[in-house]
A tleap script that builds the chain and sets N, CA, C and O, in Angstrom:
source leaprc.protein.ff14SB
mol = sequence {
  NMET LYS ILE GLY ILE ILE CYS ALA ILE VAL
  LEU SER ILE ALA MET PHE ALA ILE PRO PHE
  SER TYR ALA GLU GLU THR ILE THR PHE PHE
  ILE HIE PRO HIE LEU VAL ASP CYS VAL GLY
  ILE GLY PRO GLN LYS CYS MET GLN ILE ARG
  GLU ASN GLN HIE SER GLU TRP LEU ASN PHE
  TYR ASN HIE ILE GLU GLY PHE SER PHE SER
  GLN GLY ASN SER SER ASN PHE CYS LYS ASN
  CASN
}
set mol.1.N position { 2.417 63.818 -61.279 }
set mol.1.CA position { 2.502 63.393 -59.896 }
set mol.1.C position { 1.668 62.136 -59.663 }
set mol.1.O position { 2.113 61.201 -58.997 }
set mol.2.N position { 0.446 62.120 -60.220 }
set mol.2.CA position { -0.420 60.942 -60.026 }
set mol.2.C position { 0.238 59.718 -60.669 }
set mol.2.O position { 0.127 58.616 -60.133 }
set mol.3.N position { 0.913 59.886 -61.793 }
set mol.3.CA position { 1.534 58.759 -62.479 }
set mol.3.C position { 2.658 58.212 -61.583 }
set mol.3.O position { 2.843 56.997 -61.502 }
set mol.4.N position { 3.407 59.096 -60.912 }
set mol.4.CA position { 4.476 58.661 -60.014 }
set mol.4.C position { 3.933 57.854 -58.851 }
set mol.4.O position { 4.544 56.856 -58.467 }
set mol.5.N position { 2.822 58.245 -58.285 }
set mol.5.CA position { 2.194 57.522 -57.186 }
set mol.5.C position { 1.689 56.167 -57.672 }
set mol.5.O position { 1.902 55.157 -57.001 }
set mol.6.N position { 1.040 56.128 -58.798 }
set mol.6.CA position { 0.533 54.883 -59.359 }
set mol.6.C position { 1.692 53.929 -59.651 }
set mol.6.O position { 1.601 52.738 -59.353 }
set mol.7.N position { 2.779 54.441 -60.231 }
set mol.7.CA position { 3.931 53.581 -60.494 }
set mol.7.C position { 4.531 53.033 -59.204 }
set mol.7.O position { 4.923 51.868 -59.148 }
set mol.8.N position { 4.604 53.860 -58.175 }
set mol.8.CA position { 5.148 53.425 -56.883 }
set mol.8.C position { 4.261 52.322 -56.290 }
set mol.8.O position { 4.787 51.361 -55.729 }
set mol.9.N position { 2.967 52.433 -56.395 }
set mol.9.CA position { 2.062 51.429 -55.863 }
set mol.9.C position { 2.203 50.122 -56.640 }
set mol.9.O position { 2.282 49.049 -56.042 }
set mol.10.N position { 2.234 50.210 -57.987 }
set mol.10.CA position { 2.385 49.018 -58.801 }
set mol.10.C position { 3.698 48.326 -58.532 }
set mol.10.O position { 3.734 47.100 -58.425 }
set mol.11.N position { 4.794 49.088 -58.418 }
set mol.11.CA position { 6.084 48.490 -58.122 }
set mol.11.C position { 6.106 47.838 -56.721 }
set mol.11.O position { 6.717 46.786 -56.533 }
set mol.12.N position { 5.445 48.462 -55.764 }
set mol.12.CA position { 5.370 47.879 -54.414 }
set mol.12.C position { 4.634 46.549 -54.431 }
set mol.12.O position { 5.060 45.591 -53.786 }
set mol.13.N position { 3.556 46.490 -55.150 }
set mol.13.CA position { 2.776 45.249 -55.261 }
set mol.13.C position { 3.580 44.197 -55.976 }
set mol.13.O position { 3.570 43.036 -55.567 }
set mol.14.N position { 4.293 44.573 -57.057 }
set mol.14.CA position { 5.105 43.617 -57.816 }
set mol.14.C position { 6.221 43.053 -56.958 }
set mol.14.O position { 6.543 41.870 -57.068 }
set mol.15.N position { 6.820 43.880 -56.103 }
set mol.15.CA position { 7.934 43.418 -55.265 }
set mol.15.C position { 7.456 42.287 -54.341 }
set mol.15.O position { 8.195 41.323 -54.141 }
set mol.16.N position { 6.279 42.371 -53.789 }
set mol.16.CA position { 5.794 41.363 -52.886 }
set mol.16.C position { 5.198 40.161 -53.602 }
set mol.16.O position { 5.059 39.093 -53.007 }
set mol.17.N position { 4.849 40.322 -54.864 }
set mol.17.CA position { 4.301 39.212 -55.624 }
set mol.17.C position { 5.408 38.293 -56.157 }
set mol.17.O position { 5.163 37.118 -56.429 }
set mol.18.N position { 6.613 38.827 -56.302 }
set mol.18.CA position { 7.737 38.039 -56.817 }
set mol.18.C position { 8.495 37.446 -55.621 }
set mol.18.O position { 8.823 38.174 -54.684 }
set mol.19.N position { 8.772 36.162 -55.639 }
set mol.19.CA position { 9.507 35.551 -54.537 }
set mol.19.C position { 10.856 36.224 -54.315 }
set mol.19.O position { 11.492 36.686 -55.262 }
set mol.20.N position { 11.286 36.274 -53.058 }
set mol.20.CA position { 12.524 36.961 -52.699 }
set mol.20.C position { 13.755 36.162 -53.147 }
set mol.20.O position { 14.820 36.743 -53.352 }
set mol.21.N position { 13.625 34.858 -53.299 }
set mol.21.CA position { 14.802 34.044 -53.612 }
set mol.21.C position { 14.500 33.145 -54.807 }
set mol.21.O position { 13.451 32.504 -54.885 }
set mol.22.N position { 15.435 33.121 -55.714 }
set mol.22.CA position { 15.312 32.215 -56.857 }
set mol.22.C position { 16.259 31.032 -56.715 }
set mol.22.O position { 16.477 30.288 -57.672 }
set mol.23.N position { 16.815 30.858 -55.539 }
set mol.23.CA position { 17.760 29.779 -55.315 }
set mol.23.C position { 17.061 28.434 -55.480 }
set mol.23.O position { 15.953 28.228 -54.985 }
set mol.24.N position { 17.734 27.517 -56.189 }
set mol.24.CA position { 17.159 26.206 -56.380 }
set mol.24.C position { 17.411 25.356 -55.164 }
set mol.24.O position { 18.474 25.434 -54.547 }
set mol.25.N position { 16.436 24.545 -54.820 }
set mol.25.CA position { 16.593 23.604 -53.721 }
set mol.25.C position { 17.078 22.279 -54.307 }
set mol.25.O position { 16.556 21.821 -55.323 }
set mol.26.N position { 18.060 21.672 -53.677 }
set mol.26.CA position { 18.558 20.383 -54.130 }
set mol.26.C position { 18.002 19.296 -53.239 }
set mol.26.O position { 18.124 19.359 -52.016 }
set mol.27.N position { 17.393 18.301 -53.850 }
set mol.27.CA position { 16.822 17.160 -53.115 }
set mol.27.C position { 17.684 15.962 -53.406 }
set mol.27.O position { 18.017 15.707 -54.563 }
set mol.28.N position { 18.064 15.203 -52.360 }
set mol.28.CA position { 18.844 14.006 -52.561 }
set mol.28.C position { 17.947 12.810 -52.353 }
set mol.28.O position { 17.230 12.732 -51.355 }
set mol.29.N position { 17.980 11.878 -53.284 }
set mol.29.CA position { 17.233 10.630 -53.186 }
set mol.29.C position { 18.240 9.510 -52.976 }
set mol.29.O position { 19.284 9.470 -53.627 }
set mol.30.N position { 17.919 8.603 -52.064 }
set mol.30.CA position { 18.716 7.411 -51.865 }
set mol.30.C position { 18.062 6.291 -52.670 }
set mol.30.O position { 16.844 6.116 -52.627 }
set mol.31.N position { 18.863 5.550 -53.389 }
set mol.31.CA position { 18.329 4.502 -54.287 }
set mol.31.C position { 18.777 3.144 -53.793 }
set mol.31.O position { 19.972 2.886 -53.646 }
set mol.32.N position { 17.811 2.277 -53.537 }
set mol.32.CA position { 18.060 0.903 -53.027 }
set mol.32.C position { 18.943 0.153 -54.006 }
set mol.32.O position { 18.821 0.353 -55.215 }
set mol.33.N position { 19.829 -0.704 -53.519 }
set mol.33.CA position { 20.772 -1.409 -54.421 }
set mol.33.C position { 20.156 -2.506 -55.276 }
set mol.33.O position { 20.814 -2.999 -56.192 }
set mol.34.N position { 18.900 -2.911 -55.006 }
set mol.34.CA position { 18.291 -4.000 -55.764 }
set mol.34.C position { 16.916 -3.585 -56.286 }
set mol.34.O position { 16.157 -2.890 -55.610 }
set mol.35.N position { 16.616 -4.033 -57.510 }
set mol.35.CA position { 15.256 -3.830 -58.048 }
set mol.35.C position { 14.296 -4.772 -57.342 }
set mol.35.O position { 14.693 -5.838 -56.870 }
set mol.36.N position { 13.033 -4.375 -57.273 }
set mol.36.CA position { 12.008 -5.199 -56.639 }
set mol.36.C position { 10.879 -5.452 -57.645 }
set mol.36.O position { 10.686 -4.681 -58.585 }
set mol.37.N position { 10.144 -6.534 -57.431 }
set mol.37.CA position { 8.959 -6.794 -58.211 }
set mol.37.C position { 7.880 -5.779 -57.850 }
set mol.37.O position { 7.660 -5.500 -56.671 }
set mol.38.N position { 7.217 -5.234 -58.843 }
set mol.38.CA position { 6.135 -4.297 -58.580 }
set mol.38.C position { 5.130 -4.374 -59.743 }
set mol.38.O position { 5.403 -5.015 -60.758 }
set mol.39.N position { 4.009 -3.742 -59.595 }
set mol.39.CA position { 3.007 -3.722 -60.639 }
set mol.39.C position { 2.630 -2.293 -60.942 }
set mol.39.O position { 2.076 -1.604 -60.085 }
set mol.40.N position { 2.920 -1.833 -62.144 }
set mol.40.CA position { 2.481 -0.511 -62.604 }
set mol.40.C position { 1.373 -0.758 -63.586 }
set mol.40.O position { 0.270 -1.135 -63.188 }
set mol.41.N position { 1.634 -0.556 -64.867 }
set mol.41.CA position { 0.660 -0.911 -65.893 }
set mol.41.C position { 0.553 -2.416 -65.979 }
set mol.41.O position { -0.499 -2.955 -66.323 }
set mol.42.N position { 1.638 -3.091 -65.667 }
set mol.42.CA position { 1.717 -4.548 -65.615 }
set mol.42.C position { 2.878 -4.925 -64.701 }
set mol.42.O position { 3.538 -4.038 -64.161 }
set mol.43.N position { 3.137 -6.182 -64.519 }
set mol.43.CA position { 4.262 -6.592 -63.684 }
set mol.43.C position { 5.585 -6.055 -64.264 }
set mol.43.O position { 5.808 -6.091 -65.474 }
set mol.44.N position { 6.433 -5.568 -63.387 }
set mol.44.CA position { 7.720 -5.032 -63.818 }
set mol.44.C position { 8.691 -5.049 -62.633 }
set mol.44.O position { 8.345 -5.502 -61.542 }
set mol.45.N position { 9.895 -4.555 -62.860 }
set mol.45.CA position { 10.910 -4.374 -61.809 }
set mol.45.C position { 11.008 -2.875 -61.559 }
set mol.45.O position { 11.050 -2.088 -62.504 }
set mol.46.N position { 11.044 -2.478 -60.293 }
set mol.46.CA position { 11.107 -1.073 -59.933 }
set mol.46.C position { 12.342 -0.807 -59.071 }
set mol.46.O position { 12.812 -1.673 -58.333 }
set mol.47.N position { 12.851 0.429 -59.193 }
set mol.47.CA position { 13.807 0.915 -58.232 }
set mol.47.C position { 13.030 1.320 -56.992 }
set mol.47.O position { 11.835 1.604 -57.067 }
set mol.48.N position { 13.700 1.345 -55.865 }
set mol.48.CA position { 13.081 1.894 -54.655 }
set mol.48.C position { 13.912 3.094 -54.250 }
set mol.48.O position { 15.141 3.057 -54.286 }
set mol.49.N position { 13.221 4.170 -53.859 }
set mol.49.CA position { 13.890 5.411 -53.474 }
set mol.49.C position { 13.336 5.877 -52.121 }
set mol.49.O position { 12.242 5.495 -51.705 }
set mol.50.N position { 14.125 6.707 -51.464 }
set mol.50.CA position { 13.665 7.403 -50.277 }
set mol.50.C position { 14.415 8.723 -50.167 }
set mol.50.O position { 15.494 8.880 -50.738 }
set mol.51.N position { 13.831 9.687 -49.421 }
set mol.51.CA position { 14.439 11.006 -49.343 }
set mol.51.C position { 15.440 11.155 -48.209 }
set mol.51.O position { 16.234 12.095 -48.216 }
set mol.52.N position { 15.423 10.258 -47.243 }
set mol.52.CA position { 16.444 10.303 -46.201 }
set mol.52.C position { 16.719 8.908 -45.649 }
set mol.52.O position { 15.989 7.972 -45.973 }
set mol.53.N position { 17.719 8.749 -44.851 }
set mol.53.CA position { 18.160 7.454 -44.399 }
set mol.53.C position { 17.137 6.723 -43.528 }
set mol.53.O position { 17.225 5.509 -43.346 }
set mol.54.N position { 16.157 7.475 -42.985 }
set mol.54.CA position { 15.208 6.884 -42.039 }
set mol.54.C position { 13.795 6.701 -42.607 }
set mol.54.O position { 12.940 6.087 -41.969 }
set mol.55.N position { 13.558 7.235 -43.803 }
set mol.55.CA position { 12.204 7.112 -44.355 }
set mol.55.C position { 12.006 5.756 -45.020 }
set mol.55.O position { 12.965 5.030 -45.282 }
set mol.56.N position { 10.769 5.434 -45.282 }
set mol.56.CA position { 10.404 4.145 -45.890 }
set mol.56.C position { 10.765 4.143 -47.374 }
set mol.56.O position { 10.667 5.168 -48.050 }
set mol.57.N position { 11.183 2.979 -47.869 }
set mol.57.CA position { 11.477 2.849 -49.299 }
set mol.57.C position { 10.148 2.923 -50.083 }
set mol.57.O position { 9.148 2.328 -49.679 }
set mol.58.N position { 10.155 3.648 -51.185 }
set mol.58.CA position { 8.981 3.795 -52.044 }
set mol.58.C position { 9.342 3.287 -53.436 }
set mol.58.O position { 10.443 3.527 -53.933 }
set mol.59.N position { 8.388 2.572 -54.063 }
set mol.59.CA position { 8.634 2.075 -55.408 }
set mol.59.C position { 8.669 3.247 -56.370 }
set mol.59.O position { 7.867 4.176 -56.268 }
set mol.60.N position { 9.620 3.193 -57.319 }
set mol.60.CA position { 9.751 4.215 -58.359 }
set mol.60.C position { 9.542 3.514 -59.668 }
set mol.60.O position { 10.357 2.675 -60.049 }
set mol.61.N position { 8.472 3.828 -60.376 }
set mol.61.CA position { 8.023 3.079 -61.549 }
set mol.61.C position { 8.606 3.549 -62.881 }
set mol.61.O position { 8.296 2.973 -63.924 }
set mol.62.N position { 9.442 4.584 -62.861 }
set mol.62.CA position { 9.898 5.183 -64.097 }
set mol.62.C position { 11.420 5.157 -64.111 }
set mol.62.O position { 12.027 4.605 -63.193 }
set mol.63.N position { 12.046 5.733 -65.116 }
set mol.63.CA position { 13.504 5.879 -65.132 }
set mol.63.C position { 13.834 7.280 -64.673 }
set mol.63.O position { 12.971 8.157 -64.639 }
set mol.64.N position { 15.101 7.485 -64.318 }
set mol.64.CA position { 15.552 8.821 -63.920 }
set mol.64.C position { 16.505 9.296 -64.997 }
set mol.64.O position { 17.552 8.685 -65.210 }
set mol.65.N position { 16.168 10.354 -65.664 }
set mol.65.CA position { 16.992 10.871 -66.749 }
set mol.65.C position { 18.380 11.225 -66.206 }
set mol.65.O position { 18.514 11.935 -65.210 }
set mol.66.N position { 19.394 10.717 -66.879 }
set mol.66.CA position { 20.767 11.011 -66.489 }
set mol.66.C position { 21.307 10.071 -65.434 }
set mol.66.O position { 22.434 10.256 -64.976 }
set mol.67.N position { 20.540 9.067 -65.031 }
set mol.67.CA position { 20.978 8.127 -64.002 }
set mol.67.C position { 20.958 6.718 -64.565 }
set mol.67.O position { 19.999 6.333 -65.234 }
set mol.68.N position { 21.986 5.956 -64.308 }
set mol.68.CA position { 22.063 4.581 -64.775 }
set mol.68.C position { 22.096 3.670 -63.566 }
set mol.68.O position { 23.060 3.705 -62.802 }
set mol.69.N position { 21.063 2.849 -63.370 }
set mol.69.CA position { 20.989 1.960 -62.212 }
set mol.69.C position { 22.001 0.842 -62.362 }
set mol.69.O position { 22.177 0.294 -63.450 }
set mol.70.N position { 22.670 0.503 -61.258 }
set mol.70.CA position { 23.643 -0.593 -61.247 }
set mol.70.C position { 23.244 -1.529 -60.108 }
set mol.70.O position { 23.373 -1.183 -58.934 }
set mol.71.N position { 22.756 -2.719 -60.469 }
set mol.71.CA position { 22.299 -3.708 -59.507 }
set mol.71.C position { 23.384 -3.989 -58.455 }
set mol.71.O position { 24.541 -4.222 -58.805 }
set mol.72.N position { 23.011 -3.967 -57.182 }
set mol.72.CA position { 23.925 -4.294 -56.104 }
set mol.72.C position { 24.679 -3.089 -55.541 }
set mol.72.O position { 25.396 -3.235 -54.551 }
set mol.73.N position { 24.542 -1.920 -56.131 }
set mol.73.CA position { 25.245 -0.743 -55.654 }
set mol.73.C position { 24.273 0.292 -55.119 }
set mol.73.O position { 23.369 0.727 -55.833 }
set mol.74.N position { 24.454 0.691 -53.859 }
set mol.74.CA position { 23.647 1.784 -53.309 }
set mol.74.C position { 24.030 3.049 -54.016 }
set mol.74.O position { 25.197 3.244 -54.354 }
set mol.75.N position { 23.065 3.917 -54.247 }
set mol.75.CA position { 23.337 5.172 -54.957 }
set mol.75.C position { 22.589 6.318 -54.341 }
set mol.75.O position { 21.560 6.130 -53.693 }
set mol.76.N position { 23.097 7.485 -54.538 }
set mol.76.CA position { 22.399 8.728 -54.201 }
set mol.76.C position { 22.219 9.487 -55.522 }
set mol.76.O position { 23.075 9.455 -56.406 }
set mol.77.N position { 21.088 10.161 -55.618 }
set mol.77.CA position { 20.792 10.942 -56.816 }
set mol.77.C position { 20.317 12.305 -56.349 }
set mol.77.O position { 19.396 12.382 -55.535 }
set mol.78.N position { 20.918 13.385 -56.838 }
set mol.78.CA position { 20.546 14.731 -56.448 }
set mol.78.C position { 19.752 15.363 -57.605 }
set mol.78.O position { 20.088 15.209 -58.779 }
set mol.79.N position { 18.677 16.087 -57.216 }
set mol.79.CA position { 17.817 16.725 -58.207 }
set mol.79.C position { 17.572 18.146 -57.747 }
set mol.79.O position { 17.242 18.391 -56.587 }
set mol.80.N position { 17.739 19.089 -58.683 }
set mol.80.CA position { 17.433 20.484 -58.374 }
set mol.80.C position { 15.946 20.723 -58.596 }
set mol.80.O position { 15.384 20.316 -59.612 }
set mol.81.N position { 15.331 21.374 -57.653 }
set mol.81.CA position { 13.924 21.674 -57.729 }
set mol.81.C position { 13.710 23.058 -58.251 }
set mol.81.O position { 12.568 23.497 -58.387 }
savepdb mol mol.pdb
quit
C-alpha cells in the first residue's frame, strides 16, 4: 500500500514537471533584400533580419543553414523552435 501511495506521488510530481505541450513554435524572419556593411570580427557584409513587418532591422553576422541569400530579393525564413 505504501508503495502505491509513493508511486502516485512521484507520478503526480512528474506530470507537472513535464511540459504539457511538445508542439514546436515556428518563428518567421523577414530578410532584407540587400546586404549591408557591418563589423563583426572585421569588416564584412551582413544580412539584416527582423521578426515582423514593423520591427527594426537587425544585422545578422552569420549564415543561415539551408538558406541561400539572393541580392535584391526580399525573403522570409521560417525556423522551428
